[in-house]
N, C-alpha and C positions, 0 to 999 in steps of 0.2 A: 608537442610534437605531433606528426601525423600518427592517427589513430591506427593501432597494429592490428586490429579484429573487426573490420569493416570491407576489406576488399571483395572477399565473397559475396557479401548481401549486394554491394554496388552493381556487382555481376551477374545478379541475379541466380546466386548460387548458396541463398543462406541456408537451404534446406529446412524450412519451417514444415508444421505437420502436414499443410496439404501439398508439400512439395514431393514428398517422399513417395516412393515407389509404392504400389498397392494393389494386390488383388484378392479380393472378396466381396462382402456385403455393405451397403451403406444403410447408415441410421436417420430417421427422421422422428421427433418427439412430437406429438399429441399434446398439445398444451391447452390450458384451461381459457376460456374464452370469458370468464366471471371473475370477479374479485373474489366473491364469496358465495359459494353453494354447495348444496348437498349432491354427492354424485350417487343418484339413484341407480344408474347402471352405466358401464363401461362395456359396450357391444361391439367385439373386435372381429367377430366371425365373417363379416362381408370382407375385410383384408385379407383374413386367413384363408379365405375359398378363391380369392384371387393370387394366392401364392406368397402373400408376405409372412415373414417371422414376426409375432406380436409379442412384447413384454409387458404385463402391468403389474401393479401391486400384490393382485390374488395371486398371479403367476410367482411372485417373490415369497409369497406366504408358503409355498410348496417346497421351496427351496431349504433343504436341510440346513444350509448356515445360515438360515434367517429364522427358522423355527423359534416361536417361544419370545420373539421382538416385539410382538403386536399389542404389548399389554397394556397399551394407555393410547387410544385414539387420540390422534392429532400429535401426540409426539414422541411418537414410537419411532423406530429406526427405518421402518418401512415406510411412514408417511415422509420421512426426510430423503427417501430416495424417488420413490413416484407416489402421486398424491394417493390417500386411500380413505374411501368414503366422504371425503371433502376436499374442496380445492379453498386457497386461501388468498389468492393473487392472482391477477391475470399474467399468463404465461406460466403459470405451474406444470411442470410434466406431468402428465397422466400415462402416459403409454410411450412405449417405444416401437417404431413400426420400423421393420429391416428389411431390404429388396436388392436387386442384384445390381442396381444403380441408383443413382441420389434421386432421380426425377422419377424413376417408378415407384422409389420409397414414397416419395413426397404426394404424388396421386392414391398410392394405397392408404396413405395417414388420413386421406380425407375419408375413405370408408370407414372409417372407427367414428362410430356413433355414440354419444356421449348425452345420457339423459341427466340435468341439470335441474336440480330446486334451488333456484336463486335465493340467496338470503340479502340483508342489506349488508351493505360494505362500510368498514371503520374506515375514515379516509385520512384523518388528522389526528394529532396527540389530543386536542381538546375535545373531540368525538369518542376517543379511546376511553379515557379517563372519567365520561359518565357511566361506562360498563352497561350501556343499553342492548348493546349488540356485542358481543364475546367473541374473539379471536379463536382462542382456544379454551373452550366450553369447561372442559373439565377443571380447568386453573380457579374459575369464578371470578376471574379480575383480567383487565388488559394489562394491569400492571406488574409485568411478569417476574420482574426483579427489582430489588434496591438493595441499596446499600450505602452507606454515609461514613466519611473519612472526617474526624475533627483534629484539629492540633490549635493548643493553646484553647482563649476565650476571646470571644468578642469585645472591644469595649464600650464602657456604658456611657461614658461621656462625651466622646469625639463627634465630629460631625458625620452626617451618612447621606447616601444616596442610595437610591433604588432604581435598576434599570433592567427593563425586558426587552431581549433580543431574539435572533431567529436566524439560523444557517439553513439553507436550503439543502435539499437532498441531493445529489449529483453521482455522474457515472465515471468509472476510470477510461473506460473508451480505448482501449489500448489500438493499436493499427490493426494486430490481428485477432480475431475472437479467438473463443476457445476450442481447443481441437483434440481429437482421442481417436487412436487406433488400437483395437485393442485385438489381440492374436492368441486362442487357445493352443496350450501347449502342456502337453501330459497332463497333470490335475491341477496344473495353474494356468496362469495369464500372463501374457508380454505386454504392459500397456506403453505405447508411444504417445509422447502428449508434452504441449507445452505446459503444465501442471507445474506450478511453482511449488519449490521444496520437493523434488520428486522424491528423495529418500527417504525424507522425513513423513512424508505424506505416504509412502509405502506403507509404514508401519498401519495406519488407519486402514488402507485399500486391504490390508493382510488379514483384518478382523473378518471379512467376507470370503477372501479366497487368497489361495498361495499366488503372490505377484513378484513380478519383476516389470519395474520403471525405468522406461530408457528416454532420458531426457533430449528435447532439440530444442534449438533456437526458437526465443520468443521474438513476436514481432510488438514489443512492449508489453509491461505487466501492470506496474502502479500498485501491487498488491493483489489485484482481480482474479490472478491467475491462482490463487490459493483455492478458489471456488472451484475447481474443474475438477477436484474430487470426487463430489458427488456423481458428475457424469461417468469419470474413469470407473467407478464401481458398478453404475448400471449397464455400460457398456461390457466392462468384463463380467459379469455374472449374465447377460445375454450371450457373449461368444461361450461362455461355458454350457448354460443350457441349450443352446444349439448346435454347439461346437463346429462354429465359424467365426473367420475373423469380421471384424466389421468397423468402418470407418465414420466418425461423426465430426462434421465442421459445423460450429454455430452459426448463425446470420447475424446480421448488425441488428435487427429487429428485435431476435431473441433476446441477443445480449442486452439491450436496452430494458426489455421488460421482465426479463429473469435471469440474469446473471448471478444472482445473489451475492454479488460483489458492489452493492452501490456505494457511494460514499455516506458519511454520518450527517443525520435530520436532528436537529437540535434546537430547544428552545432552551433560554436562559433567564433566571431571575435573579440577580445578583445584587446584594448591598455591600456596600463598600464603605468603609468607615476610615477617616483621615484627619489630620490636624490642619491648622489654617495655614501652616506654612508648607503644606502638599504632603508631607509625611503620611502614606497609607498605613493604618495599623492593621485592619481588617479586613477579610473578604469571605462572603458567605455566599456560596454559589449554590442555587437549586437548578439541577439539570433534569430536564426529559428529554430522552432519547428514543425518538422513531425507529422502532428494529423493524418494521414490517412484520411479515407471518414467520416469526422466528420466536425463540423461548430466551434468546441470550446472544449477546454480540459486546466485543469488549472494547468497541471505539472509545467508549464515553468514559473508561478505565485508565488508557493510557496518558491521560493529560495528569494523572496522579504522580507521575513524575517530572511534573514542571506546572505544578496548581500557583506556585506565584509567578511564575515566567523568570525574567531576570530581574526579578526586583526582592529587595529584602522586608517580605513581609510573610509573619510568623503564626499570626493569628488567623487562620482558616477553617471553616468549614465546606465540605464538598458531598451534596447529597445527590444521588442518582437516582432516576427510575428510569427503567428499561419498559418502555411501552409498546404492545403489539398492535399494528395495524395491518389491513389487507393492500399491503405493497411489497415490492420486490424486495428481500432480506437484506441487507449491509453485509458488506464483508471487510475488504481492510484496505480501502483506497489509501492512496498515498498519503503517510503520514498517520494511517489509522485511529483518527480520530483528535490528535492534537492541533491541525491548522484553525477548527473553530473556536478551541479555547484561547488560542494564541490572539485570534481576531477578537474573541469577546474582552479578553484581558485588556487589549489595547485599546478599546473601545470604552472601558472603564478609565482607565489613564485620561483619555481625552475627556470625557464628560466630567471627572475631577477637576481638571484643569480649567473647564470652562465654569465650572461653578463656582472656582476661588478668583477666575480671572486672571489664571496665571496663563503663562505662554506653556504650551503641551510639552515641550522640551525640557523645559523646567521642572514639572512633574518626575518627568522620567530621570532625570539628573538626580532627583532628591533620592530617589527610591532605587536606584540601579546596584546591584550587588558591587562592591569595589573593593573587597577583600578575598582572596583566593588561596586553598580552597575554602569551598562555605559550605557548611550544613545546614541547610534548609531541614525544617521538621519532617520533610518526607523524600527528601536526596539528598547526594553529596555531591556538588558541583566540584568538578577536578579542576579548572583552570579557566582563565579567562579575561577579559578588559571589556565588558560593552561601555562603559564611559567613555574610552577612546572611539569606539565606533561610533558613537553619538556626537562625540565631537568632529570626527572628520566628516559626518552627514551635516552638522551644524556649518562646517567651513565652505559647505556649497552654494557661495554667493550668488552662481550663474543660475542656479537652481530657485532658490528663494529669491531672486529678483524676478522672476517670472509671473509671480503674484502682481507687480504691478501692470502686468499686460493681460490679466485677466484670467490666467491661469489659477487652477485650485494646485496648492501645493501639500502633501501630507508625509507624514513622519511614523514610523512604527519601531519598534525594537523585539527583539523575542530570544528565545533560545529553545531547544528540543532534548527530548530524552534519547540521544541516541546511542547505538549501540547496547541492546542489551545483553545483560551476561550470557555466555553460553560457549558453543564451540564450533569449530570448523576444521575440516579436514582436507590433506590433497594429496596426491600421488605424485611423485619425482621422478620420473624413470629415464633411464638413456637406452636408446635403442636405435639402431638404423642411422646413425649418425646424428640424430637428433636429442635434444633435451626436451622431453613432453612433460609439460603439466598438465595433470588431470583432476578434472573437476567434477561434482557428483552433481551438476543443476546445468539447467539450459539456460544462455547467455539472453539477459534480457535487454542489452542496449545501454547500459550504462556505463562501460567502458571497464568492465573489472577484468576480462581477460587480457585487453591491452596493458592492463595496469599490472596484472599477473605476470605478464612476458617482459614488462619493463626491472619488476621485481627481480626474477629470477636472473636476467642478464646483470644488473649491476651486483646483485650478491654473489654470484658465480663467477664474473668476470669476463662474460663470454657473449659473441655477438648476437642481437635479435634476431638475425636469419637462421640460429640454431635453434630456436625455442619452439615448439608447436603447443597447442592447447589441444585436450582429449577431451571430450565427455564421457565421464563413467555412468553405466546402469545403478541401480540402487543396491544388486547384489555385489559389484565391486568398488564402489566407492568407499574411501572412508567415511565416518560419521559427517555429514553435510546436511546444513539448512539451506546454504546459499542467500540470495540479498533477501531483504525484508528488514526492518528497523534501522535502516542505515547502518549495518551492522561490517559488510564488507572490507570497507576500508580497513577496519581492525583486523576482522578474524580472517579473512582471506591473505592479509599480508603478514599475520602471526604466522599461519600455518605454512606460508611459504618461506618465512625466514627458518623458522624451527625444522623444514623437510630440507634447506639448502646446508642447514648445518649438520644434518644427521647423514645427509649425501657426502658431503666432505669428509666426516669424521669416519664412516665407512669405508671410503677410498684409500683414505689415508691408511687405515689400518691394514686393509687387504692388501695393497700392494706397498706399504711400508715405504711410504715416499711423503713430501709435503706438497700441499696444492699451492697453487697461485695462477689466476686469470685464466681459467680453462684447462691447465695443464697439473697433470703428476711428476714432479720431479724429483727423480732417484740417481744420484750422482750426475752424470752426463746425462742420463736420459731425460727425454722429455716427452712425455704421453699425452696427447690430448685426450679429454675425460669423453668427447663424442665417439671416440675408437671404442669406446668400453659397452660391456651391459650391465646396469645395475638398475636396481629400483628400491626405493624407499617410501614409505607412508607416515605421514604427521597429520596429528588431530591437537590443535592448539585450543586450549580453555581458558576462559577468563571469566571471574566471579568478581564483580563490583562490590564496593562499599554497602550501596544499595542496589538496585536492578539494573539501572542505567550505568555504563563505567564513564562515558565522555560527554560533556556539554560544549557544543558548537554556540556561538550566539550572533546575531545579525542585527543591523539597523538599516532601513530600507527609505529612500525619498522616493515619493510617486509624483508625478506631474501631469496634471488631467486637464483638456477642454471642454466645457461643456456649451454646448450650442444653446442659445438662448431663445431662440425660437422653435426649435423639434425637440430639446431637451437629450439630444444625442449627449453620450459621453465618447469622448476619444482619450485613449490612457497613451499619453505623449512619450514617456519616459519612465524608467525606473532605474534607480541606482541603490546598488546593493554593495555594504560593506558587511565582511563576514568573516568569522573567524571558523577556519576550518582545522585547526593545529596545524601541525605539518603536512601541506600538501603533496602525494605521493605522486601526481601530476598535476599541475596547474590548468592546464587548459582542459582536464576532463573533469575537475571540481567545477571551474566556470559551467562546462556546459552542463553540469548538472543543475546546478544554481538557476540559469537561465528557464530550464526545463521546469525546474518546479515552481519558479517566480511566475512563469507564463501560468499554470496551472491556476496559480492565487490569484493572479488577474481575472482569469476566466472565472473563475467562482465568484469573484467579488461583483463583475459585471454583467455573465453571459448565460453561463450554464446553471441548468435545472431539470429537475423532473417535475411534470406537472400532471398531476391526478385530480380526475373529476369524478366523485362517488365510488372512487376504486378504480376507474378506468384511466387507464395510462394515455396520456395524451401526445407524449412526446415520442412517438414512435419511429422517428427519422433523427439523423443529426442534425439537418437543418430546424425540425422542429425543438430540440433539446436545447439548441443554440451554441452549438460547439463551433467556436471562431475561426476565421480564416486567419493567414499571417499578416494580411493588412489591417487586424483588428488588434494587435499586438503592440505594445510601446516598443521603444528602443529599450534595450537593456545595456546595462552598464556594470559589469562586475569588479567589485575590488577586494582581493583577499588579504588579511591582517590577521597573520597566524600568532595564535599562543599556545605552543606544544603541549598537549595533555602529559603529565608525570605517569600515567598508567598504562599508555597505551605502545603497541611494539617500536613506532616509531615517530609517536607523539600525534598520531594524526588522529580527526573525530570524524564521524559520520556525519553526511550534510547533504542528505538525498531528500530528506524531509521538511528540515528547519525553512525552508523559504517560502514553502506555500503559504502558511497562515501570516507570514507579515507581511508578504506583497500583497495578500487581501487585504490587510489593516491598514496599510500604508495606503493603498487606493481608494479605500472608503475613505479614509480622514482626506485623501485630496479632493473627492469630489465634495464633500463635507465642506470643505475649505471652499469650494468653487461656488457651491447653492445656497450656504449660509443657512442649511436647514438639517437638522439632526438625523442620522443615520440608524435606523438600528436592524436592518433585515439586508441580507445579501441573497440572492443578486439584487444589485440596485436597480430599481427599474424607472 
């Protein structure tokens, strides 16, 4: 059906951060020109003499809220806000320059003089592991974190292969970059921002100052806007120090350089053990994750919820090393680390099939989970039928026959750890003739608010036009995290279901009446609920048997054409068979699947950061490789539901599962076309 949440956006009334009325000052960040250097001196007097307000790490040290937090050079709270004594990647913020308009602020930022002592840059994982140059000297190593997960034992006498794989660093590239408006109010600050999970992040910001976070609509997120928090803190501290409202809007170049939200960059060495009939008996992963100039990132650990993917493998070792380099630190880009794992696992399945001279689909069929619920040693899989999805994919003779015409055709299967245990709250209010759904996060474009209206309409039995959505600030929202981890199909639906039940129960008690389809029935009297005034809040909580509650499954077929003369790869078609549990709105699910699949295709063929001795070479979207629409294949999505027994309506989160499986299917298709093994993406 027609989306209910986009009319204002289409009319140019989206109220993004930069659209909001603002009167005050504008901020511009002075950023590092070097990937690695000692900061000998940051001279801001020239900018101050010309009327700028300037905030540096030295200024932060004088603030009472931050005193005592500089205990470890390079890993302190101060350094995580503005560079202190050292810079560790190109674009790292050193100072905030504030003036009465953005152009003046940009000019005055040029007046800040930074004296650097350049250091050699650590450009990649291999260089980092030599420890010749240290990103964080106090640690004595660039291998900043290690953890190993082991289940069962590796087989002794089975066949084995070892494969080395590489997944390139990428950028979320939301249509709208980061934005923050900070307004001092009394002893605190109001932050208006496209910050993801505003109420949740307000807890982090409140460690620095008293804060109210007001959410706005986002022009896309993909996880990247969790990383706005750092800038919200700096802007808020500056507003308090100078007692002025400040607005900052990130440029596209700044986002590519220094968003602190890049996707994972990962090297794999995987040993796989298997029988002659294709049964996989063990998977031994060694992972090196390039986490840039940071001390920790969780993207390498989310795959612990899908270590064997959709397959029945119980002997698993997963050994992770987080490696610091002089690059833009990663964040929580769509899938938060599972897409490269899915891609790598599907590469392994392809290589095993090739080793055994079996059809690639035969190895998958042999190993796919065939009975649910299924307890893996690392997770509880709630429901599904991945073999059925594989059968549907194999039935597409129209696609497989294209091999005879010179096309490459590839196949991949997957699952994803959807819906981490947690909670989400909503308010449901009746006022001014409307039922108002109050949410505690900014809309990101996935259609959650559209689905929210649909659910309220269905559950209350009232017309859609009587329902509105309201954004609640961090002080007035019930507990809210918002989108992230493919969680909203379950948690928003659960919260709305609970709120509707509570509202109806409250009205029935208050008016001693029965409820039906938007009316209270009391004898002959029929009272429309929209004529009343009432409000309820409800927080839906769910804890899974293991960390993740519901598992979607997918099987993709990709068709590509490779030009023999130029080597150019043209993705022709991607067909997805996907189990979303019970879809709350089929069209919205399909939109999400197409969007996630497009990212997977793009990561396989086009997108990547490129660094040379720590200097970022991809400073524009054209250099970076963001594709245009004509570089995408035709998408075809088929929903094949297997309802979850654990979620409010049987739904499963599907926002992230399409990415890795699309990348894997496209990689397999290219390999089918060129008859050469592929072990890196993007494919050049």
